[in-house]
C-alpha positions in Angstrom: 27.6 51.8 -3.6 24.2 49.7 -3.6 23.2 51.8 -6.7 26.5 50.9 -8.5 26.0 47.2 -7.6 22.5 47.4 -9.0 23.7 48.9 -12.3 26.0 45.9 -13.0 23.7 43.1 -11.6 22.6 41.5 -14.7 26.1 41.8 -16.2 27.5 40.0 -13.2 24.8 37.3 -13.4 25.8 36.8 -17.1 29.5 36.7 -15.9 28.7 34.1 -13.2 27.0 31.8 -15.7 29.4 32.2 -18.5 32.3 31.5 -16.1 30.5 28.4 -14.6 30.3 27.2 -18.2 34.0 28.0 -18.6 35.2 26.2 -15.7 33.3 23.0 -16.7 34.5 23.2 -20.2 38.1 23.6 -19.3 38.1 20.9 -16.8 36.0 18.5 -19.0 38.0 18.8 -22.2 41.2 17.4 -21.0 39.8 14.6 -19.2 37.7 13.5 -22.3 41.1 14.0 -24.3 43.1 11.8 -21.9 40.1 9.1 -22.0 40.4 9.0 -25.8 43.9 8.1 -25.5 45.4 11.2 -27.1 49.1 11.9 -26.1 50.0 14.8 -23.8 51.7 16.6 -26.9 48.4 16.2 -28.9 46.4 17.7 -25.9 49.0 20.5 -25.9 48.4 21.2 -29.5 44.7 21.4 -28.9 45.4 23.8 -25.9 47.6 26.0 -28.2 44.8 26.2 -30.7 42.6 27.6 -27.9 45.0 30.1 -26.8 45.8 31.2 -30.4 41.9 31.8 -30.8 42.0 33.8 -27.6 44.9 35.9 -28.7 43.5 36.7 -32.2 40.2 37.7 -30.6 41.8 40.4 -28.5 42.8 42.0 -31.9 39.6 41.3 -34.0 36.7 41.6 -31.6 37.0 45.4 -31.0 36.3 45.7 -34.8 33.1 43.9 -34.5 32.1 45.8 -31.5 32.7 49.2 -33.2 30.5 47.9 -36.1 27.6 46.5 -34.4 27.7 47.1 -30.7 28.3 45.5 -27.6 25.1 43.5 -27.1 25.0 41.8 -30.4 28.7 40.9 -30.3 28.2 39.4 -26.9 25.2 37.3 -28.0 27.2 36.1 -31.1 30.2 35.2 -29.1 28.1 33.3 -26.6 26.5 31.5 -29.3 29.9 30.5 -30.7 30.9 29.0 -27.5 27.7 27.1 -27.3 28.4 25.7 -30.8 32.0 24.9 -30.0 31.3 22.8 -27.0 28.3 20.9 -28.8 30.6 20.2 -31.8 33.3 18.7 -29.6 30.6 16.2 -28.4 29.4 15.5 -32.0 32.9 14.9 -33.6 35.5 13.3 -31.3 38.7 13.7 -33.2 41.8 15.7 -32.1 42.3 17.6 -35.5 38.5 18.5 -35.3 38.9 19.8 -31.7 41.8 22.1 -32.6 39.3 23.9 -34.7 36.5 23.7 -32.1 38.9 24.9 -29.3 40.1 27.7 -31.5 36.5 29.0 -31.7 35.9 28.8 -28.1 39.2 30.7 -27.4 38.2 33.3 -29.7 34.7 33.5 -28.3 35.6 33.5 -24.6 38.2 36.2 -25.0 35.8 38.4 -26.9 33.2 38.0 -24.3 35.6 38.9 -21.7 36.5 42.1 -23.5 32.8 43.1 -23.9 32.0 42.5 -20.3 35.0 44.3 -19.0 34.4 47.2 -21.3 30.8 47.5 -20.1 31.8 47.3 -16.5 34.7 49.9 -17.0 32.1 52.3 -18.1 29.8 51.8 -15.1 32.6 52.5 -12.4 34.2 55.7 -11.1 37.6 56.2 -9.7 35.8 56.1 -6.2 34.1 52.7 -6.6 36.5 51.1 -9.1 38.4 49.0 -6.6 35.2 47.5 -4.9 33.3 46.7 -8.2 36.3 45.1 -9.7 36.7 43.0 -6.7 32.9 42.0 -7.1 33.8 41.0 -10.8 36.9 39.0 -9.6 34.9 37.2 -6.9 32.0 36.5 -9.3 34.4 35.2 -12.0 36.3 33.0 -9.4 33.1 31.6 -8.0 31.8 30.6 -11.5 34.9 29.0 -12.7 35.3 26.9 -9.4 31.6 26.0 -9.4 31.8 24.8 -13.1 34.8 22.6 -12.3 32.9 20.9 -9.5 30.1 19.9 -12.0 32.5 17.6 -13.6 32.5 14.8 -11.0 28.6 14.9 -11.1 28.7 13.5 -14.7 30.8 11.4 -17.1 33.0 13.3 -19.5 33.1 10.3 -21.7 29.3 10.8 -22.5 27.6 13.8 -24.2 25.6 14.8 -21.1 28.3 17.2 -19.5 28.9 18.8 -22.9 25.1 19.5 -23.4 25.0 20.9 -19.8 27.8 23.3 -20.6 26.0 24.4 -23.8 22.9 25.0 -21.7 24.9 27.0 -19.1 26.3 29.3 -22.0 22.8 29.8 -23.3 21.4 30.9 -20.1 24.4 33.4 -19.7 22.9 35.2 -22.6 19.6 36.0 -21.0 20.6 38.6 -18.4 22.7 40.8 -20.5 20.7 40.7 -23.8 17.4 41.1 -21.9 18.7 43.9 -19.7 17.2 47.5 -20.0 20.5 49.0 -18.9 22.1 51.4 -21.4 24.9 49.9 -23.6 28.2 51.2 -23.4 29.3 54.1 -25.6 31.2 53.3 -29.0 34.7 52.4 -28.4 37.9 54.0 -29.9 40.5 52.2 -31.9 43.6 51.1 -29.9 47.1 50.6 -31.4 49.6 47.9 -30.5 53.0 49.1 -30.2 55.4 46.7 -28.9 58.6 48.6 -29.5 57.0 51.5 -27.3 56.3 49.1 -24.5 59.9 47.8 -24.7 61.4 51.2 -24.6 59.2 52.2 -21.5 59.6 48.9 -19.7 61.6 46.1 -20.8 61.0 44.0 -17.6 57.1 44.4 -18.4 57.8 43.4 -22.0 59.4 40.0 -21.1 57.3 39.7 -18.0 54.0 39.6 -20.0 55.4 36.8 -22.4 56.4 34.9 -19.2 53.2 35.4 -17.1 51.3 34.3 -20.3 53.3 31.2 -20.5 52.7 30.6 -16.8 49.1 31.2 -16.4 48.1 29.9 -20.0 50.0 26.7 -19.6 48.7 25.7 -16.1 45.1 26.8 -17.4 45.3 24.6 -20.4 47.2 21.5 -19.0 46.5 21.7 -15.2 43.6 19.2 -15.8 45.8 16.9 -17.7 48.4 17.0 -14.9 45.8 16.2 -12.2 44.6 13.2 -14.2 48.1 12.0 -15.0 49.1 12.1 -11.3 46.1 9.8 -10.4 43.8 12.3 -9.0 40.0 11.8 -9.3 38.0 14.3 -11.0 36.8 15.9 -7.6 40.4 16.0 -6.4 41.5 17.5 -9.7 38.9 20.3 -9.4 40.0 21.0 -5.8 43.7 21.4 -7.1 42.5 23.9 -9.9 40.4 25.6 -7.3 43.4 26.0 -5.0 45.5 27.6 -7.5 42.8 30.1 -8.4 42.1 30.9 -4.7 45.6 31.5 -4.2 45.8 34.0 -7.1 42.6 35.8 -6.0 43.7 36.1 -2.2 47.3 37.3 -2.9 46.8 39.7 -5.6 46.0 42.8 -3.7 48.7 42.2 -0.9 51.4 41.7 -3.5 50.1 44.7 -5.5 50.0 47.1 -2.5 53.5 45.9 -1.5 54.7 46.9 -4.8 53.3 50.5 -4.5 55.8 51.0 -1.6 58.9 49.4 -2.8 60.4 48.8 -6.3 58.0 46.7 -8.3 60.9 44.8 -9.7 62.0 43.7 -6.3 58.5 42.1 -5.8 58.7 40.6 -9.2 62.1 38.9 -8.1 60.5 37.8 -4.8 57.3 36.6 -6.6 59.5 34.5 -9.1 61.6 32.9 -6.3 58.5 32.1 -4.2 57.1 30.4 -7.4 60.1 28.3 -7.9 60.2 27.2 -4.2 56.5 26.4 -4.2 56.9 24.3 -7.5 59.6 22.4 -5.8 57.3 21.7 -3.0 54.8 20.3 -5.5 57.5 18.0 -6.8 58.8 16.7 -3.5 55.3 16.3 -1.9 53.4 15.4 -5.1 52.3 11.9 -3.5 49.7 13.4 -1.3 46.7 15.3 -2.7 46.4 17.4 0.4 50.1 18.4 0.1 49.4 19.3 -3.5 46.6 21.4 -2.7 48.6 23.4 -0.3 51.6 23.6 -2.5 49.3 24.6 -5.5 47.6 27.3 -3.5 51.1 29.0 -2.8 51.9 28.5 -6.5 48.7 30.3 -7.5 49.6 33.2 -5.0 52.3 34.3 -7.5 51.3 32.6 -10.8 48.3 34.9 -11.6 49.4 38.4 -9.9 52.6 38.6 -11.9 50.5 39.8 -14.9 49.1 42.7 -12.9 52.5 43.5 -11.6 53.8 44.0 -15.5 50.8 46.2 -16.1 51.4 48.4 -13.1 55.1 48.8 -13.8 54.5 49.6 -17.4 52.0 52.3 -16.4 54.4 53.7 -14.1 56.8 54.3 -17.0 54.2 55.5 -19.5 52.8 58.9 -20.4 49.1 59.7 -20.0 48.5 59.3 -23.8 50.3 55.8 -23.9 48.3 53.8 -21.3 46.0 52.0 -23.7 48.6 51.6 -26.3 50.9 49.9 -23.8 48.4 47.8 -22.0 47.4 46.7 -25.4 50.8 45.5 -26.4 50.9 43.7 -22.9 47.9 41.8 -24.0 49.4 40.7 -27.2 52.7 39.5 -25.6 50.7 37.8 -22.7 48.8 36.1 -25.5 51.9 35.0 -27.2 53.0 33.4 -24.1 49.8 31.5 -23.7 50.2 30.2 -27.3 53.9 29.0 -27.0 53.8 27.8 -23.3 51.4 24.8 -23.6 53.5 23.5 -26.6 56.8 23.6 -24.7 55.2 22.3 -21.5 53.4 19.6 -23.4 56.7 18.3 -24.9 58.2 18.2 -21.5 55.2 16.3 -20.2 55.4 13.9 -23.1 59.1 13.1 -22.3 59.3 13.4 -18.6 55.7 12.6 -17.4 53.4 15.0 -15.6 56.0 16.7 -13.4 57.4 18.1 -16.6 54.6 20.6 -16.4 55.7 21.7 -12.9 59.5 21.9 -14.2 58.2 24.2 -16.9 56.4 26.4 -14.6 59.3 26.6 -12.2 61.7 27.5 -15.0 59.5 30.2 -16.1 59.3 31.7 -12.7 63.2 31.4 -12.4 63.4 33.4 -15.7 60.9 35.9 -14.5 62.8 36.5 -11.3 66.2 36.5 -13.0 65.3 39.0 -15.8 63.6 41.5 -13.2 66.7 41.1 -11.0 69.2 41.9 -13.8 67.0 45.0 -14.7 67.5 46.1 -11.1 71.2 46.1 -11.6 71.1 47.8 -14.9 69.1 50.7 -13.6 68.2 52.0 -10.1 64.5 52.5 -9.4 63.4 56.0 -10.5 59.9 56.2 -8.8 58.7 56.6 -5.4 55.4 55.6 -3.8 54.0 59.1 -4.5 54.9 58.9 -8.2 53.5 55.4 -8.9 50.3 55.0 -10.8 49.0 52.7 -8.1 48.2 49.0 -8.4 44.6 48.0 -9.3 42.9 44.5 -8.7 42.6 42.8 -12.1 40.7 39.7 -13.3 42.8 36.5 -13.2 44.7 36.1 -16.5 42.9 33.5 -18.9 39.9 34.2 -17.0 39.7 37.8 -17.9 41.7 40.4 -19.5 43.1 43.7 -18.3 40.1 45.7 -17.9 41.9 48.9 -17.3 43.9 48.6 -20.4 42.1 46.4 -22.9 41.3 47.9 -26.4 37.6 48.2 -25.2 38.5 50.4 -22.2 37.7 54.1 -21.8 40.0 56.7 -20.3 38.5 56.6 -16.8 41.1 54.2 -15.5 44.0 56.4 -16.5 46.2 57.3 -13.5 48.0 60.4 -13.0 50.8 61.3 -15.3 54.1 60.2 -14.3 57.5 61.6 -15.0 59.4 60.4 -18.1 61.1 57.3 -16.7 62.6 54.0 -17.7 63.1 50.8 -15.7 
């Protein structure tokens, strides 16, 4: 185990620094946007540009990696991240920021893909769970640490933007200077949405909704915290509470779904999410109450993505795992693009609580559709037939390493029977 950790030490250090810059950037940018007097809808458009770039990168980055290799692509993407945040400090105009944030989304998604492909090649079936847990903890720690850098400076000045750029530059060093062997060339992956729908309709629609959930909160959570009157330190704590809830609950929820119908867990997660959102609305006047309610929202907001992947893999044939997981990524990305626009419109019309109402509605749709699928078809798999739930990086902080276009076949579970949900 120690040898396995040593083999990914430099990769994890780069991840820690990159996620620290990511956390700083994604909390600092909305605060600066509000200070500039831009409307909530305008900020949501900027957020949509970021998520659009993120989604496009999931398709295009593998082409670059096959052409020039992992290390060169990683260096290029971190350079783009650095340039994008410096441009935001130089040109403060919402139309320009749409382009700059689109570049940032493209770069961060591509960097995730490279890191997770690299990590996926270093793990075995015996240590996969432990090493991906290290990766998740590293990502979470970096992101939370970056958010808490915002109260130390002034987002209205260039200093925090320069600090963020410096962190991204330092994130380049461990991986680019490492003597570890680069991953093997990657194989092409196909995106087949119709096959995913045939195999698992609940994962098809669930992926759209999970993208809308996590993408919308990730893009507009900082705006919400400012609009309800929180300080930057309180806002960082609220965002951290969401992330901590998702990190802590992912494995218990996943293990439960290994023993009962996963769709039942989806229904329960959606209902719990609605109740937790209502708690945020009722007790929103107290920061501590928001932290607690936000933690509980996070316990189901992030794990639903992994539930979709697990359920789709239960229904897939061995040669379909990468194709289906790639389709899930595209649908998730579409959810992250459309979610901020709809939530931003609600926030513009009804104030900051429009965001919470949007998230509650998405949870209700998630639970309702999974419940409807349970009525349409009984469960066809038992615990012994399931692929098994694997811990995954939090959405919009990392992609599905087990099923991304840059993955190898090491993560493929045993072949299930031909089943549908």
